[in-house]
C-alpha positions as CSV (number, residue, x, y, z in Angstrom):
1,M,106.0,58.3,104.5
2,S,106.8,57.8,108.2
3,K,104.6,58.8,111.1
4,N,107.1,61.3,112.3
5,T,107.2,63.0,108.9
6,I,103.4,63.2,108.8
7,H,103.4,64.7,112.3
8,H,106.0,67.3,111.2
9,I,104.0,68.3,108.2
10,C,100.8,68.6,110.2
11,F,102.7,70.8,112.8
12,L,104.0,73.1,110.0
13,L,100.4,73.4,108.5
14,I,99.0,74.2,111.9
15,S,101.7,76.7,112.6
16,Y,101.1,78.3,109.2
17,C,97.4,78.6,109.7
18,S,97.9,80.0,113.2
19,F,100.2,82.8,112.0
20,A,98.6,83.5,108.6
21,Q,96.9,86.9,108.4
22,V,93.1,86.6,107.9
23,E,91.6,88.4,104.9
24,E,88.0,89.4,104.5
25,I,85.9,87.0,102.4
26,I,84.2,88.5,99.3
27,P,80.4,87.8,99.2
28,P,78.8,85.8,96.3
29,D,76.9,87.6,93.6
30,Y,73.5,87.3,95.3
31,I,74.6,89.2,98.4
32,K,74.5,93.0,97.8
33,S,74.5,96.3,99.6
34,I,76.6,95.3,102.7
35,Y,76.4,98.2,105.1
36,F,78.7,97.8,108.2
37,N,78.3,100.7,110.5
38,G,79.4,101.9,114.0
39,G,76.9,104.7,114.6
40,T,78.5,107.1,112.1
41,T,77.7,108.1,108.6
42,E,80.4,105.8,107.2
43,S,79.3,102.6,105.4
44,Q,82.2,100.3,106.1
45,L,84.9,99.4,108.7
46,P,83.3,100.2,112.1
47,I,85.7,101.5,114.7
48,I,83.6,101.7,117.9
49,A,84.3,102.5,121.5
50,L,83.9,99.6,124.0
51,G,80.2,99.3,124.7
52,E,78.9,101.0,121.5
53,T,76.7,99.3,119.0
54,I,77.6,98.0,115.5
55,T,75.1,97.3,112.8
56,L,75.4,94.9,109.8
57,E,72.8,95.1,107.0
58,F,72.8,93.3,103.7
59,D,70.4,92.1,101.0
60,A,70.1,88.6,99.6
61,L,68.8,88.6,96.0
62,N,68.2,84.9,95.6
63,G,64.6,85.2,96.9
64,D,64.9,82.1,99.1
65,E,64.6,83.8,102.5
66,E,67.5,81.7,103.7
67,D,68.7,81.7,107.3
68,Y,72.1,83.3,108.0
69,Y,74.2,83.1,111.1
70,Y,77.0,85.2,112.5
71,E,80.2,84.5,114.4
72,I,82.6,86.9,116.0
73,K,86.3,86.2,116.5
74,H,89.1,88.2,118.2
75,Y,92.4,88.9,116.5
76,N,95.8,90.3,117.3
77,F,97.2,93.6,115.9
78,D,98.5,91.7,112.8
79,W,95.2,89.9,112.2
80,T,96.5,86.6,113.4
81,P,94.0,84.8,115.8
82,S,94.5,85.8,119.4
83,N,94.9,83.4,122.3
84,L,91.7,84.5,124.0
85,V,88.8,82.0,124.3
86,K,85.4,83.3,123.3
87,S,84.1,83.7,126.9
88,E,87.0,86.2,127.5
89,Y,85.9,88.6,124.8
90,L,82.2,88.0,124.4
91,E,79.4,88.1,127.0
92,G,76.7,85.8,125.8
93,F,76.7,83.8,122.6
94,D,77.3,84.2,118.9
95,E,76.7,81.6,116.2
96,Q,73.1,82.8,116.3
97,R,70.6,83.1,113.5
98,I,70.0,86.6,112.2
99,R,66.3,87.0,113.1
100,D,65.6,90.5,111.8
101,Y,64.8,90.4,108.1
102,E,62.2,91.7,105.7
103,N,61.3,91.2,102.1
104,S,61.4,94.0,99.6
105,F,58.2,95.8,98.7
106,N,57.1,97.1,95.3
107,T,60.5,96.5,93.6
108,L,61.3,95.0,90.3
109,Q,64.2,93.1,91.9
110,T,63.0,91.0,94.8
111,Y,65.3,90.6,97.8
112,S,65.4,90.0,101.5
113,H,67.0,92.6,103.7
114,Y,68.8,91.4,106.8
115,N,69.7,93.5,109.9
116,L,72.0,92.6,112.8
117,S,73.0,94.7,115.7
118,I,75.5,93.9,118.4
119,P,74.8,93.9,121.4
120,N,71.5,92.0,121.2
121,Q,69.6,89.6,123.5
122,Y,72.1,86.7,122.7
123,T,75.4,88.5,122.2
124,K,75.1,90.9,125.1
125,N,78.5,92.6,125.0
126,I,81.9,92.7,123.6
127,K,84.2,92.7,126.6
128,V,87.7,93.6,125.4
129,T,89.2,95.9,122.8
130,G,91.1,94.8,119.8
131,N,90.6,93.6,116.2
132,Y,87.5,91.5,115.3
133,I,86.1,89.7,112.3
134,M,82.4,89.1,111.9
135,T,81.7,86.1,109.7
136,I,78.3,85.3,108.1
137,Y,77.4,81.6,107.5
138,D,74.5,79.9,105.8
139,D,72.5,76.8,106.8
140,Y,75.2,74.5,105.4
141,D,77.9,76.1,107.5
142,D,79.5,77.6,104.4
143,I,81.0,81.0,104.8
144,V,79.0,83.7,102.9
145,F,81.2,86.7,103.7
146,S,83.2,88.4,106.5
147,R,84.0,91.9,107.6
148,K,86.6,93.4,109.9
149,F,85.9,95.8,112.7
150,M,87.8,97.3,115.7
151,V,86.9,98.1,119.3
152,Y,88.8,100.7,121.3
153,Q,88.9,102.3,124.7
154,Q,90.2,105.8,124.9
155,Q,93.1,105.4,127.4
156,A,95.5,107.6,125.5
157,D,95.5,111.0,123.8
158,V,96.2,110.6,120.0
159,G,97.1,113.8,118.4
160,V,97.1,113.8,114.5
161,Q,98.3,116.4,112.0
162,I,98.2,116.2,108.3
163,K,101.1,118.0,106.4
164,R,102.4,118.1,102.9
165,S,105.1,115.6,102.2
166,R,108.6,116.4,103.5
167,D,110.1,114.7,100.5
168,V,110.5,117.3,97.8
169,S,110.0,114.7,95.0
170,T,106.5,114.0,96.2
171,I,105.5,117.3,97.8
172,A,102.8,117.9,95.1
173,E,101.3,114.4,95.5
174,K,101.5,113.1,99.1
175,Q,100.0,113.9,102.5
176,S,102.1,113.0,105.6
177,V,100.5,111.9,108.9
178,D,102.2,113.1,112.1
179,I,101.2,111.5,115.4
180,A,101.7,112.3,119.1
181,I,100.6,109.7,121.7
182,S,100.5,110.3,125.4
183,S,98.6,108.8,128.4
184,S,97.9,109.7,132.0
185,T,96.7,106.2,132.8
186,I,99.2,103.9,131.0
187,Q,102.9,104.0,131.6
188,F,104.4,102.9,128.3
189,V,107.1,100.2,128.9
190,N,109.5,99.6,125.9
191,P,107.2,101.4,123.6
192,K,109.2,100.6,120.4
193,K,108.1,97.0,120.9
194,T,104.8,97.2,122.9
195,V,103.1,100.2,121.1
196,K,101.9,99.7,117.5
197,T,99.9,102.0,115.2
198,V,97.6,101.7,112.2
199,I,96.9,104.7,109.9
200,I,93.8,104.3,107.7
201,Q,92.9,106.6,104.8
202,N,89.2,106.9,103.9
203,N,88.3,103.6,105.7
204,N,90.3,101.6,103.3
205,I,92.2,99.1,105.5
206,K,93.8,97.5,102.5
207,N,96.3,100.3,102.0
208,A,96.7,101.1,105.7
209,I,100.2,102.0,107.1
210,T,101.0,99.7,110.0
211,D,103.5,99.2,112.8
212,L,105.5,102.4,112.8
213,E,107.9,102.8,115.7
214,P,107.9,106.0,117.6
215,Q,110.9,108.2,116.6
216,Y,111.0,110.3,119.7
217,I,110.2,109.3,123.3
218,L,110.0,112.0,125.9
219,A,108.8,110.8,129.3
220,N,105.4,109.2,128.4
221,E,104.9,111.0,125.1
222,L,105.6,109.2,121.8
223,T,106.1,111.2,118.6
224,Y,106.0,110.0,115.0
225,R,107.2,112.5,112.3
226,Y,108.4,110.5,109.4
227,T,109.6,111.9,106.1
228,E,108.2,109.1,104.0
229,A,107.0,106.1,106.0
230,S,103.8,107.7,107.3
231,S,102.7,109.4,104.0
232,F,99.9,108.6,101.7
233,F,99.3,109.6,98.1
234,G,96.6,112.3,98.2
235,G,94.8,110.9,95.2
236,N,91.8,112.9,93.9
237,E,88.2,113.4,95.1
238,F,86.0,110.5,94.5
239,L,83.7,110.4,91.5
240,S,80.0,110.0,92.4
241,F,76.5,109.4,91.1
242,E,73.0,109.4,92.5
243,N,69.9,107.5,91.4
244,K,67.5,107.9,94.3
245,E,65.0,108.7,91.6
246,I,65.4,105.6,89.5
247,R,63.2,106.7,86.6
248,A,65.0,110.1,86.0
249,A,68.5,111.2,85.4
250,N,70.2,112.7,88.4
251,N,73.8,113.7,89.5
252,G,76.2,111.8,87.3
253,V,73.5,109.9,85.4
254,Q,73.2,110.5,81.6
255,Y,70.1,108.5,80.8
256,I,68.0,105.6,81.9
257,R,66.3,102.7,80.1
258,L,63.8,100.2,81.5
259,E,64.2,96.5,80.7
260,D,63.7,93.7,83.2
261,L,65.4,96.1,85.6
262,Y,66.3,99.8,85.2
263,Q,69.5,100.4,83.2
264,T,71.3,103.5,84.6
265,Y,73.9,104.9,82.2
266,L,76.5,107.2,83.8
267,Y,78.3,109.9,82.0
268,T,81.6,108.7,80.5
269,N,84.5,109.5,82.8
270,T,88.0,110.5,81.6
271,S,91.4,110.6,83.2
272,R,92.0,113.4,85.6
273,A,95.7,112.8,86.1
274,N,96.8,115.8,83.9
275,Q,94.1,118.1,84.9
276,K,94.3,120.8,87.7
277,Y,93.0,119.9,91.1
278,T,89.3,120.9,91.6
279,Y,87.6,120.6,95.0
280,N,84.5,118.5,94.6
281,P,82.7,117.6,97.9
282,D,82.5,113.8,98.3
283,L,81.8,111.1,101.0
284,N,85.4,109.9,101.0
285,G,84.5,106.7,99.3
286,N,81.3,106.0,101.2
287,F,77.7,105.3,99.9
288,F,74.2,105.4,101.4
289,I,71.0,103.8,100.3
290,N,68.2,106.2,99.4
291,A,65.0,106.2,97.4
292,L,62.8,109.2,96.6
293,N,59.4,109.2,98.3
294,S,60.3,106.3,100.5
295,D,60.3,106.1,104.3
296,Q,61.9,102.6,104.3
297,P,64.6,102.6,101.6
298,E,66.1,99.4,103.2
299,T,63.2,97.4,101.7
300,E,61.6,99.9,99.2
301,A,64.7,100.9,97.2
302,D,65.1,99.0,93.9
303,Y,68.1,97.7,92.1
304,A,69.4,99.0,88.8
305,W,72.2,97.9,86.4
306,V,74.5,100.9,86.7
307,H,76.7,101.2,83.5
308,F,80.1,102.7,84.3
309,A,82.2,104.0,81.4
310,L,85.8,105.3,81.2
311,Q,87.4,106.7,78.1
312,Y,91.0,105.5,78.4
313,P,93.7,104.0,76.1
314,K,93.9,100.3,76.0
315,L,96.2,98.8,78.6
316,E,99.0,96.3,77.9
317,E,98.1,92.7,78.1
318,G,97.6,91.4,81.6
319,S,96.5,94.8,83.1
320,H,92.9,95.6,83.9
321,I,90.7,98.4,85.2
322,Y,88.3,98.0,88.1
323,V,85.8,100.3,89.7
324,F,85.7,100.3,93.5
325,G,84.8,102.1,96.7
326,N,83.2,101.4,100.0
327,F,80.2,100.0,98.1
328,N,82.3,96.8,97.4
329,N,84.7,97.2,100.4
330,Y,87.5,98.3,98.0
331,E,87.7,94.8,96.6
332,I,89.3,93.8,93.3
333,E,86.8,91.4,91.9
334,D,85.5,90.1,88.6
335,A,82.1,91.7,89.1
336,T,83.7,95.2,88.9
337,K,86.3,94.6,86.2
338,L,85.7,96.8,83.2
339,E,85.8,95.5,79.6
340,Y,87.4,97.3,76.7
341,Y,85.4,98.2,73.6
342,E,87.8,98.9,70.8
343,E,85.5,100.8,68.5
344,E,84.5,103.4,71.2
345,G,87.9,103.4,72.9
346,V,86.0,103.0,76.2
347,Y,86.2,100.7,79.2
348,S,82.7,99.8,80.5
349,K,80.9,97.6,83.0
350,A,77.4,97.2,84.3
351,I,77.1,96.6,88.1
352,L,73.9,95.8,89.9
353,L,73.5,98.4,92.7
354,K,70.8,99.5,95.0
355,Q,69.3,103.0,94.7
356,G,71.3,105.6,96.5
357,Y,74.3,107.9,96.4
358,Y,77.7,106.3,95.6
359,N,81.4,107.4,95.6
360,Y,83.7,105.4,93.4
361,K,87.2,105.4,91.8
362,Y,89.0,103.5,89.0
363,A,92.0,101.4,89.7
364,I,94.5,99.7,87.4
365,V,95.7,96.3,88.4
366,N,98.7,94.8,86.6
367,N,99.6,91.2,86.0
368,K,101.4,91.1,89.4
369,G,98.3,92.1,91.2
370,D,99.5,95.6,92.1
371,V,96.6,98.1,92.6
372,D,97.1,101.6,91.3
373,Q,94.3,104.0,92.0
374,Y,96.2,107.1,91.0
375,T,97.3,106.9,87.4
376,I,93.7,107.4,86.1
377,G,92.4,109.7,88.9
378,G,95.5,111.8,89.5
379,N,97.4,112.7,92.7
380,F,97.1,116.1,94.5
381,W,98.3,117.2,97.9
382,Q,95.2,119.4,98.3
383,T,92.7,116.4,98.1
384,E,90.3,116.2,101.1
385,N,90.8,112.8,102.8
386,N,89.8,111.3,106.1
387,Y,92.5,109.7,108.3
388,K,92.1,107.5,111.4
389,V,95.0,106.5,113.7
390,L,94.6,103.4,116.0
391,V,97.0,102.8,118.8
392,Y,97.6,99.3,120.1
393,Y,99.4,98.3,123.3
394,R,100.4,94.9,124.7
395,E,101.5,95.1,128.3
396,L,104.3,92.8,129.4
397,G,102.8,89.3,129.9
398,A,99.5,90.2,128.3
399,R,97.8,87.8,125.9
400,Y,96.3,90.2,123.4
401,D,96.7,93.6,121.8
402,K,94.5,96.3,123.3
403,I,93.4,99.3,121.3
404,I,94.0,102.2,123.7
405,G,93.3,105.1,121.5
406,L,91.7,106.5,118.3
407,G,92.7,109.8,116.6
408,E,90.9,111.2,113.6
409,I,91.4,114.1,111.3
410,N,90.5,115.5,107.9
411,S,93.1,116.8,105.5
412,V,91.0,119.9,104.6
413,G,93.3,122.0,106.9
414,I,96.6,120.5,105.6
415,T,99.6,122.6,106.2
416,N,103.2,122.7,105.0
């Protein structure tokens, strides 16, 4: 192989890496209860205003009190690495050890609880808006896991309305998101190219709608009122369980057994697709850690094997059912794949989870990797969902995508 050929291949590889979108890295089995928060009650995907604090907490169950380090990188709208050097988006330093950790107290499952807040004495400030990824490393410079977050500065008004689908064929199932963007401080230039949007349902960035162009431009106001492109399936309310009292059955828990760890058996779920919609208050996929009679559930809450069960016909070969929610960052992973038990006609899986309150759903994944979270749970236009709209703007000649606005709304007041 000639030297020129080698150089050409290297150039292609570098180009591919430079433009490849970055995905979050799933943690190993011994990392649990990742809680990534931006000062709200939500448990994942912080979207914070410039200057606000973000907090990352997690447990390591290997009992080694290992050292973990963090790194923060800035990304473009499409999650390709931005051209900014670190000093342009961070004041201070990252690649620091997480110094705040405590060992569990009076629990059957031993663990170390780690807590990181930004800003801190080393990473003093995030200086610019945009997309970011926080990556956690171990002592061997191996990546343990990563999480996305966003930083915005409210320079635009972002009006959001939720309406029933304008498409008659999906009017009973879908919710459409209408957007109106205006700004008194930014004069939008060529907005169809320079303004980009991301619509996120229930903090699940994996099914976000991205990069819609404004349909109507009147002076400095941009309007998005699509028939289909900005609509989401309404889905159904999340299922839930609570085991803050680990020794007694609570909401969603049928019975408990004590072995090496507590075994928490949930009531068997069934398909809700052919049932009528019933409003059932939920946390829109979130979870929180809680333990009865404990002032410090971060280190005093125990872990239990939670047994999920779903009565459902056996799927065709190559298709599988998973349980997911914010508790596992909506990941499709082996640890949450249900197994089918022929005699009972039930899909089941035991997942190690910390005491608390959890929302979850079941999803079918076919042999092509398509994720369907609606066939089992059902689809209803009335479902209460949370929506966030992020607005990105890249000025002419700018080197990165700013986030200039955030709009948020709940579909509880959905209209026709």
